[in-house]
C-alpha positions as CSV (number, residue, x, y, z in Angstrom):
1,X,26.0,15.4,35.9
2,X,24.6,18.9,36.1
3,X,25.0,21.2,33.1
4,X,23.0,24.1,35.7
5,X,22.9,24.2,39.1
6,X,21.3,27.0,40.6
7,X,22.6,25.6,44.5
8,X,20.6,29.1,46.1
9,X,17.6,26.6,46.0
10,X,16.8,25.1,49.2
11,X,14.1,22.4,50.8
12,X,13.4,19.7,51.2
13,X,12.2,16.1,50.0
14,X,10.7,13.0,51.3
15,X,12.6,9.7,50.6
16,X,10.6,5.6,51.2
17,X,12.0,5.4,54.5
18,X,10.3,8.8,55.7
19,X,13.1,10.6,55.9
20,X,13.4,14.0,54.6
21,X,16.7,14.9,53.5
22,X,18.0,18.8,52.7
23,X,18.1,19.8,48.8
24,X,21.2,21.9,48.1
25,X,20.2,22.8,44.7
26,X,18.6,22.3,41.9
27,X,19.6,22.1,37.7
28,X,19.5,19.9,34.3
29,X,21.2,17.2,33.2
30,X,22.3,16.4,29.8
31,X,21.1,12.4,29.2
32,X,22.9,10.7,26.7
33,X,20.1,8.5,24.4
34,X,19.7,7.1,21.3
35,X,19.0,10.2,19.2
36,X,21.5,11.7,20.5
37,X,22.1,14.3,23.9
38,X,18.4,15.2,26.0
39,X,17.9,17.5,29.1
40,X,15.5,17.1,32.0
41,X,15.0,20.3,33.4
42,X,14.8,20.6,37.5
43,X,16.5,17.8,38.8
44,X,17.3,18.1,42.5
45,X,20.9,18.6,43.7
46,X,21.0,15.8,47.5
47,X,24.3,15.0,48.6
48,X,23.3,13.3,50.7
49,X,22.0,10.8,48.1
50,X,24.7,8.8,46.8
51,X,22.8,7.5,44.0
52,X,21.3,9.3,41.0
53,X,18.0,8.9,41.6
54,X,15.1,8.9,38.9
55,X,11.4,10.1,40.2
56,X,8.3,9.1,37.8
57,X,6.0,10.8,39.1
58,X,8.7,14.4,38.1
59,X,8.6,12.6,34.4
60,X,5.0,12.5,34.1
61,X,4.6,15.8,34.6
62,X,6.7,16.8,33.1
63,X,5.0,15.7,29.5
64,X,7.6,12.0,29.4
65,X,7.2,8.8,28.8
66,X,8.2,5.5,29.8
67,X,8.1,2.8,29.1
68,X,9.4,-1.1,31.4
69,X,9.8,-4.2,29.3
70,X,13.1,-6.3,29.0
71,X,14.6,-5.0,32.4
72,X,14.7,-1.7,31.1
73,X,13.3,1.6,32.0
74,X,12.5,3.8,28.3
75,X,12.6,7.0,28.3
76,X,10.3,9.7,25.9
77,X,10.2,12.9,26.0
78,X,7.2,14.9,25.2
79,X,8.2,14.9,21.4
80,X,7.9,11.4,21.8
81,X,11.7,10.6,20.8
């Protein structure tokens, strides 16, 4: 899913069970939306996680808005799209 990936970026993140996992890169991903493809920057690559996870806090730091309704999450970029 990564459009770009800088594998020289290394870090660790703490997950919900208190465990720390190694970050082995950071890049941008393309996300298909109803108004076209959007690029989400600064996405972490953590090979030990076998699912794609979205950090609500990090999205809000980047001025995205999220709406949870009818078992869906709608994401609006900083331009309201």
